[in-house]
C-alpha positions as a LaTeX table, in Angstrom:
\begin{tabular}{lrrr}
\hline
Residue & $x$ (\AA) & $y$ (\AA) & $z$ (\AA) \\
\hline
Unk1 & $-154.40$ & 9.18 & 13.38 \\
Unk2 & $-150.70$ & 8.32 & 13.78 \\
Unk3 & $-149.55$ & 8.45 & 17.33 \\
Unk4 & $-145.88$ & 8.91 & 18.12 \\
Unk5 & $-144.00$ & 8.50 & 21.29 \\
Unk6 & $-141.50$ & 11.25 & 22.11 \\
Unk7 & $-138.84$ & 11.28 & 24.99 \\
Unk8 & $-136.67$ & 14.25 & 25.80 \\
Unk9 & $-133.94$ & 12.88 & 28.05 \\
Unk10 & $-132.34$ & 15.65 & 29.86 \\
Unk11 & $-129.53$ & 15.94 & 32.38 \\
Unk12 & $-132.07$ & 17.07 & 35.10 \\
Unk13 & $-135.44$ & 15.91 & 33.92 \\
Unk14 & $-137.00$ & 13.64 & 31.37 \\
Unk15 & $-140.19$ & 14.61 & 29.58 \\
Unk16 & $-142.40$ & 11.94 & 27.76 \\
Unk17 & $-145.32$ & 12.73 & 25.47 \\
Unk18 & $-147.57$ & 11.35 & 22.88 \\
Unk19 & $-147.73$ & 13.46 & 19.73 \\
Unk20 & $-149.48$ & 13.32 & 16.46 \\
Unk21 & $-147.64$ & 13.39 & 13.12 \\
Unk22 & $-148.91$ & 16.93 & 12.60 \\
Unk23 & $-147.38$ & 18.15 & 15.87 \\
Unk24 & $-150.45$ & 18.09 & 18.12 \\
Unk25 & $-149.57$ & 17.27 & 21.84 \\
Unk26 & $-151.80$ & 14.51 & 23.19 \\
Unk27 & $-150.50$ & 13.66 & 26.56 \\
Unk28 & $-147.27$ & 14.73 & 28.42 \\
Unk29 & $-145.53$ & 13.98 & 31.64 \\
Unk30 & $-142.17$ & 14.70 & 33.32 \\
Unk31 & $-140.04$ & 13.36 & 36.00 \\
Unk32 & $-136.45$ & 13.66 & 37.38 \\
Unk33 & $-133.84$ & 11.88 & 35.41 \\
Unk34 & $-132.46$ & 9.34 & 37.90 \\
Unk35 & $-130.49$ & 6.34 & 37.07 \\
Unk36 & $-130.93$ & 4.74 & 33.73 \\
Unk37 & $-133.22$ & 1.71 & 35.03 \\
Unk38 & $-135.55$ & 3.98 & 36.88 \\
Unk39 & $-135.66$ & 6.57 & 34.24 \\
Unk40 & $-136.28$ & 4.21 & 31.32 \\
Unk41 & $-138.72$ & 2.39 & 33.41 \\
Unk42 & $-141.03$ & 5.39 & 33.94 \\
Unk43 & $-140.77$ & 6.30 & 30.31 \\
Unk44 & $-141.76$ & 2.71 & 29.14 \\
Unk45 & $-144.74$ & 2.78 & 31.73 \\
Unk46 & $-145.83$ & 6.13 & 30.41 \\
Unk47 & $-145.85$ & 5.00 & 26.70 \\
Unk48 & $-147.66$ & 1.76 & 27.53 \\
Unk49 & $-150.13$ & 3.31 & 29.81 \\
Unk50 & $-151.15$ & 6.16 & 27.51 \\
Unk51 & $-151.43$ & 3.91 & 24.32 \\
Unk52 & $-155.22$ & 3.53 & 23.32 \\
Unk53 & $-157.08$ & 0.92 & 21.55 \\
Unk54 & $-157.09$ & 1.68 & 17.85 \\
Unk55 & $-154.46$ & 4.39 & 18.41 \\
Unk56 & $-151.23$ & 2.46 & 19.29 \\
Unk57 & $-147.82$ & 4.20 & 19.48 \\
Unk58 & $-146.32$ & 3.64 & 16.02 \\
Unk59 & $-142.84$ & 4.70 & 16.73 \\
Unk60 & $-140.71$ & 6.28 & 19.39 \\
Unk61 & $-138.32$ & 9.29 & 19.06 \\
Unk62 & $-135.70$ & 10.11 & 21.79 \\
Unk63 & $-133.80$ & 13.32 & 22.15 \\
Unk64 & $-131.03$ & 12.73 & 24.76 \\
Unk65 & $-128.29$ & 14.71 & 26.46 \\
Unk66 & $-124.83$ & 13.92 & 25.09 \\
Unk67 & $-122.38$ & 12.89 & 24.10 \\
Unk68 & $-124.35$ & 10.16 & 22.32 \\
Unk69 & $-123.72$ & 7.77 & 19.39 \\
Unk70 & $-126.32$ & 8.72 & 16.75 \\
Unk71 & $-124.86$ & 6.76 & 13.92 \\
Unk72 & $-127.24$ & 4.02 & 12.97 \\
Unk73 & $-124.35$ & 2.15 & 11.43 \\
Unk74 & $-122.36$ & 2.09 & 14.66 \\
Unk75 & $-122.26$ & $-0.82$ & 16.95 \\
Unk76 & $-122.80$ & 1.64 & 19.73 \\
Unk77 & $-125.79$ & 3.35 & 18.23 \\
Unk78 & $-127.98$ & 4.89 & 20.90 \\
Unk79 & $-125.25$ & 4.61 & 23.58 \\
Unk80 & $-124.23$ & 7.71 & 25.72 \\
Unk81 & $-120.43$ & 8.29 & 25.89 \\
Unk82 & $-118.45$ & 9.80 & 28.68 \\
Unk83 & $-120.74$ & 11.99 & 30.61 \\
Unk84 & $-120.58$ & 13.94 & 33.69 \\
Unk85 & $-123.85$ & 12.51 & 34.93 \\
Unk86 & $-123.26$ & 9.69 & 37.29 \\
Unk87 & $-124.22$ & 6.32 & 36.16 \\
Unk88 & $-125.07$ & 7.27 & 32.62 \\
Unk89 & $-121.77$ & 6.63 & 30.82 \\
Unk90 & $-122.13$ & 3.77 & 28.17 \\
Unk91 & $-125.94$ & 3.53 & 29.01 \\
Unk92 & $-127.57$ & 2.30 & 25.73 \\
Unk93 & $-130.92$ & 4.20 & 25.19 \\
Unk94 & $-131.79$ & 2.15 & 22.12 \\
Unk95 & $-131.48$ & $-1.11$ & 23.70 \\
Unk96 & $-133.38$ & $-0.04$ & 26.90 \\
Unk97 & $-136.39$ & 1.37 & 24.98 \\
Unk98 & $-136.55$ & $-0.88$ & 21.87 \\
Unk99 & $-136.23$ & $-3.94$ & 24.12 \\
Unk100 & $-139.65$ & $-3.10$ & 25.78 \\
Unk101 & $-141.43$ & $-1.08$ & 23.05 \\
Unk102 & $-141.84$ & $-3.19$ & 19.91 \\
Unk103 & $-141.96$ & $-0.31$ & 17.44 \\
Unk104 & $-139.19$ & 1.56 & 15.65 \\
Unk105 & $-136.96$ & 3.74 & 17.99 \\
Unk106 & $-134.98$ & 6.70 & 16.69 \\
Unk107 & $-132.32$ & 8.44 & 18.65 \\
Unk108 & $-130.92$ & 11.96 & 18.30 \\
Unk109 & $-129.49$ & 14.73 & 20.62 \\
Unk110 & $-131.93$ & 16.74 & 22.62 \\
Unk111 & $-130.73$ & 19.91 & 21.07 \\
Unk112 & $-131.06$ & 18.43 & 17.57 \\
Unk113 & $-134.65$ & 17.53 & 18.28 \\
Unk114 & $-135.49$ & 20.93 & 19.78 \\
Unk115 & $-134.07$ & 22.56 & 16.72 \\
Unk116 & $-135.96$ & 20.51 & 14.37 \\
Unk117 & $-139.19$ & 21.43 & 16.12 \\
Unk118 & $-138.25$ & 25.24 & 16.36 \\
Unk119 & $-137.35$ & 25.19 & 12.74 \\
Unk120 & $-140.63$ & 23.48 & 11.64 \\
Unk121 & $-143.24$ & 25.18 & 14.14 \\
Unk122 & $-141.47$ & 27.75 & 16.10 \\
Unk123 & $-138.66$ & 30.64 & 16.25 \\
Unk124 & $-136.68$ & 29.19 & 13.23 \\
Unk125 & $-139.73$ & 28.78 & 10.93 \\
Unk126 & $-139.03$ & 29.59 & 7.37 \\
Unk127 & $-135.31$ & 29.82 & 7.99 \\
Unk128 & $-132.74$ & 27.38 & 6.46 \\
Unk129 & $-129.79$ & 28.41 & 8.59 \\
Unk130 & $-130.39$ & 28.36 & 12.17 \\
Unk131 & $-128.38$ & 27.50 & 15.44 \\
Unk132 & $-130.11$ & 26.33 & 18.65 \\
Unk133 & $-128.22$ & 26.60 & 21.82 \\
Unk134 & $-129.50$ & 25.32 & 25.14 \\
Unk135 & $-128.12$ & 26.78 & 28.36 \\
Unk136 & $-129.10$ & 24.69 & 31.24 \\
Unk137 & $-127.46$ & 21.84 & 33.31 \\
Unk138 & $-125.00$ & 21.87 & 30.45 \\
Unk139 & $-124.48$ & 23.78 & 27.23 \\
Unk140 & $-125.20$ & 22.33 & 23.85 \\
Unk141 & $-126.06$ & 23.34 & 20.32 \\
Unk142 & $-127.57$ & 22.21 & 17.02 \\
Unk143 & $-126.92$ & 23.60 & 13.55 \\
Unk144 & $-129.36$ & 23.69 & 10.53 \\
Unk145 & $-127.52$ & 24.67 & 7.43 \\
Unk146 & $-129.38$ & 24.73 & 4.03 \\
Unk147 & $-132.20$ & 23.12 & 5.78 \\
Unk148 & $-130.22$ & 20.14 & 6.94 \\
Unk149 & $-128.84$ & 19.19 & 10.31 \\
Unk150 & $-124.92$ & 19.39 & 10.63 \\
Unk151 & $-123.33$ & 16.74 & 12.79 \\
Unk152 & $-119.94$ & 15.67 & 11.38 \\
Unk153 & $-118.42$ & 12.57 & 12.88 \\
Unk154 & $-120.37$ & 12.80 & 16.13 \\
Unk155 & $-122.39$ & 15.95 & 16.81 \\
Unk156 & $-121.57$ & 19.54 & 17.77 \\
Unk157 & $-120.23$ & 19.87 & 21.40 \\
Unk158 & $-120.14$ & 23.60 & 21.71 \\
Unk159 & $-120.46$ & 23.48 & 25.41 \\
Unk160 & $-116.79$ & 22.56 & 25.50 \\
Unk161 & $-115.68$ & 25.27 & 23.22 \\
Unk162 & $-112.78$ & 26.85 & 24.87 \\
Unk163 & $-113.31$ & 30.49 & 25.77 \\
Unk164 & $-111.00$ & 32.80 & 27.80 \\
Unk165 & $-112.25$ & 33.68 & 31.18 \\
Unk166 & $-113.25$ & 37.18 & 31.84 \\
Unk167 & $-110.80$ & 39.49 & 33.69 \\
Unk168 & $-112.90$ & 39.62 & 36.81 \\
Unk169 & $-113.70$ & 35.91 & 36.82 \\
Unk170 & $-110.11$ & 34.28 & 36.62 \\
Unk171 & $-110.27$ & 32.92 & 40.19 \\
Unk172 & $-113.27$ & 30.88 & 39.45 \\
Unk173 & $-112.31$ & 27.18 & 39.02 \\
Unk174 & $-115.19$ & 26.30 & 36.83 \\
Unk175 & $-117.81$ & 23.55 & 36.88 \\
Unk176 & $-116.54$ & 21.40 & 34.04 \\
Unk177 & $-114.61$ & 18.18 & 35.26 \\
Unk178 & $-112.66$ & 18.19 & 31.92 \\
Unk179 & $-111.96$ & 21.87 & 31.38 \\
Unk180 & $-112.59$ & 23.65 & 34.57 \\
Unk181 & $-113.30$ & 27.15 & 33.81 \\
Unk182 & $-111.75$ & 27.29 & 30.29 \\
Unk183 & $-115.00$ & 26.10 & 28.37 \\
Unk184 & $-118.25$ & 27.84 & 28.18 \\
Unk185 & $-120.10$ & 24.99 & 29.95 \\
Unk186 & $-117.60$ & 25.27 & 32.91 \\
Unk187 & $-118.18$ & 29.10 & 32.96 \\
Unk188 & $-121.84$ & 29.63 & 32.13 \\
Unk189 & $-124.03$ & 26.47 & 32.60 \\
Unk190 & $-126.50$ & 26.30 & 35.48 \\
Unk191 & $-124.02$ & 24.38 & 37.72 \\
Unk192 & $-121.41$ & 27.10 & 37.12 \\
Unk193 & $-123.74$ & 29.85 & 38.26 \\
Unk194 & $-124.63$ & 27.87 & 41.35 \\
Unk195 & $-120.89$ & 27.09 & 42.13 \\
Unk196 & $-119.65$ & 30.64 & 41.57 \\
Unk197 & $-122.41$ & 32.40 & 43.59 \\
Unk198 & $-123.41$ & 29.84 & 46.30 \\
Unk199 & $-127.00$ & 29.57 & 45.26 \\
Unk200 & $-129.31$ & 28.35 & 42.47 \\
Unk201 & $-129.77$ & 30.66 & 39.37 \\
Unk202 & $-133.38$ & 30.91 & 39.87 \\
Unk203 & $-132.74$ & 32.47 & 43.35 \\
Unk204 & $-130.84$ & 35.40 & 42.03 \\
Unk205 & $-132.51$ & 38.64 & 41.28 \\
Unk206 & $-132.47$ & 40.25 & 37.89 \\
Unk207 & $-130.19$ & 42.94 & 39.17 \\
Unk208 & $-127.51$ & 40.47 & 40.63 \\
Unk209 & $-124.06$ & 40.83 & 39.05 \\
Unk210 & $-124.22$ & 37.15 & 38.06 \\
Unk211 & $-126.19$ & 38.11 & 34.94 \\
Unk212 & $-123.83$ & 40.53 & 33.55 \\
Unk213 & $-121.13$ & 38.06 & 33.80 \\
Unk214 & $-123.24$ & 35.32 & 32.38 \\
Unk215 & $-124.29$ & 37.50 & 29.44 \\
Unk216 & $-120.54$ & 38.26 & 28.68 \\
Unk217 & $-119.84$ & 34.63 & 28.21 \\
Unk218 & $-123.00$ & 33.90 & 26.24 \\
Unk219 & $-122.28$ & 36.84 & 24.00 \\
Unk220 & $-118.81$ & 35.48 & 23.24 \\
Unk221 & $-120.37$ & 32.04 & 22.59 \\
Unk222 & $-123.09$ & 33.61 & 20.23 \\
Unk223 & $-120.48$ & 35.76 & 18.49 \\
Unk224 & $-118.28$ & 32.69 & 17.81 \\
Unk225 & $-121.40$ & 30.80 & 16.56 \\
Unk226 & $-122.46$ & 33.69 & 14.38 \\
Unk227 & $-118.97$ & 34.17 & 12.81 \\
Unk228 & $-118.58$ & 30.46 & 12.25 \\
Unk229 & $-121.69$ & 29.52 & 10.37 \\
Unk230 & $-123.55$ & 32.97 & 9.81 \\
Unk231 & $-127.04$ & 31.73 & 10.75 \\
Unk232 & $-130.23$ & 33.59 & 10.17 \\
Unk233 & $-131.32$ & 33.03 & 13.72 \\
Unk234 & $-129.67$ & 32.02 & 16.98 \\
Unk235 & $-132.35$ & 30.44 & 19.34 \\
Unk236 & $-131.45$ & 30.43 & 23.14 \\
Unk237 & $-133.22$ & 27.96 & 25.29 \\
Unk238 & $-132.67$ & 25.84 & 28.34 \\
Unk239 & $-133.44$ & 26.78 & 31.87 \\
Unk240 & $-130.93$ & 29.62 & 32.33 \\
Unk241 & $-132.57$ & 31.38 & 29.47 \\
Unk242 & $-135.95$ & 31.56 & 31.16 \\
Unk243 & $-134.51$ & 34.70 & 32.76 \\
Unk244 & $-135.90$ & 36.85 & 29.96 \\
Unk245 & $-133.80$ & 39.97 & 30.90 \\
Unk246 & $-130.72$ & 37.99 & 29.77 \\
Unk247 & $-131.53$ & 38.45 & 26.03 \\
Unk248 & $-131.04$ & 42.18 & 26.09 \\
Unk249 & $-127.85$ & 41.84 & 28.06 \\
Unk250 & $-126.54$ & 39.15 & 25.54 \\
Unk251 & $-127.44$ & 41.35 & 22.58 \\
Unk252 & $-125.76$ & 44.32 & 24.17 \\
Unk253 & $-122.45$ & 42.33 & 25.00 \\
Unk254 & $-122.50$ & 40.81 & 21.49 \\
Unk255 & $-122.50$ & 44.15 & 19.88 \\
Unk256 & $-119.39$ & 44.95 & 21.84 \\
Unk257 & $-117.83$ & 41.55 & 20.89 \\
Unk258 & $-118.46$ & 42.43 & 17.02 \\
Unk259 & $-117.05$ & 45.87 & 17.54 \\
Unk260 & $-118.42$ & 47.02 & 14.17 \\
Unk261 & $-116.78$ & 44.04 & 12.12 \\
Unk262 & $-120.27$ & 42.85 & 11.09 \\
Unk263 & $-122.89$ & 45.53 & 10.00 \\
Unk264 & $-126.18$ & 43.70 & 10.45 \\
Unk265 & $-127.99$ & 46.67 & 8.82 \\
Unk266 & $-126.46$ & 45.45 & 5.53 \\
Unk267 & $-128.54$ & 42.31 & 6.02 \\
Unk268 & $-131.69$ & 44.21 & 7.06 \\
Unk269 & $-131.24$ & 42.49 & 10.40 \\
Unk270 & $-130.82$ & 43.59 & 13.93 \\
Unk271 & $-129.46$ & 41.75 & 16.98 \\
Unk272 & $-133.16$ & 41.57 & 18.22 \\
Unk273 & $-133.87$ & 39.46 & 15.15 \\
Unk274 & $-130.69$ & 37.32 & 15.39 \\
Unk275 & $-130.73$ & 36.42 & 19.12 \\
Unk276 & $-134.10$ & 34.99 & 19.99 \\
Unk277 & $-135.92$ & 32.92 & 22.62 \\
Unk278 & $-137.56$ & 29.59 & 21.82 \\
Unk279 & $-141.18$ & 29.81 & 20.58 \\
Unk280 & $-142.34$ & 26.39 & 21.73 \\
Unk281 & $-141.27$ & 26.74 & 25.38 \\
Unk282 & $-140.72$ & 23.48 & 27.15 \\
Unk283 & $-142.30$ & 21.37 & 24.36 \\
Unk284 & $-139.53$ & 21.75 & 21.85 \\
Unk285 & $-137.64$ & 18.67 & 22.83 \\
Unk286 & $-140.63$ & 16.23 & 22.69 \\
Unk287 & $-142.13$ & 17.81 & 19.49 \\
Unk288 & $-138.56$ & 17.40 & 17.81 \\
Unk289 & $-138.41$ & 13.76 & 19.16 \\
Unk290 & $-141.77$ & 13.13 & 17.43 \\
Unk291 & $-140.35$ & 14.47 & 14.19 \\
Unk292 & $-137.50$ & 12.02 & 14.23 \\
Unk293 & $-140.06$ & 9.31 & 15.24 \\
Unk294 & $-142.28$ & 10.18 & 12.30 \\
Unk295 & $-139.40$ & 9.53 & 9.92 \\
Unk296 & $-139.31$ & 5.94 & 10.76 \\
Unk297 & $-142.90$ & 5.33 & 11.33 \\
Unk298 & $-144.49$ & 2.40 & 9.44 \\
\hline
\end{tabular}
């Protein structure tokens, strides 16, 4: 049995797991994402402690928050770029992990990994054109087109897509240190909700006006994604999307955004089919990390 190490490095928490090549989750743990030294130390300790005689970890895959250099030909491969997370700019994940675990280590974005898992085993199964967007501490997305990941020179950074502020939200300064309230991350990520309403999103009731505003921003995001790449599915994950009532609100607002321009009935599809939640729950990231690990497994 091939055992793979999988790490999902998020802005708030880190998840580590052992996974078989067939996607069976063997062991899993999670802990807060602290500074690089503490975080990598805990991840390495887990991988070493869980490896069993006769079933060593054969390769490790890491799905990380971005921006990250994911080009193996780059001198900075595996290095995080300028980030809002204190202490993490220029941290090199590949060097930190590979220096202690003597097996191949592969790096990609956390959303790319989650998309790979959802496309193989989850909500995007049997689809060649899928967008996975995560709405949490930040906002990120991954694209599958013709069955292949789309990355370009870096990787998609749709969290910083510039979107006009809603009329009743123009006094909000936004949570993005680069764009304030002009990008969707600054408007609708978890910290923006907390900053705007003075309390964490999980403390807000389903009837709170925060969710109607949140749905408007996410509907504009989904509309732009749909019009840009025409996916079969837009999968929404991340901590904010654990509030399941948001899906109905986003679909309704997206219908308003489309305003009849696209008739989904012509495609035998409805917004219920297009805008969907994750199927793999909190395991999508590490399962996807195991997929990229398997690609470099000896």
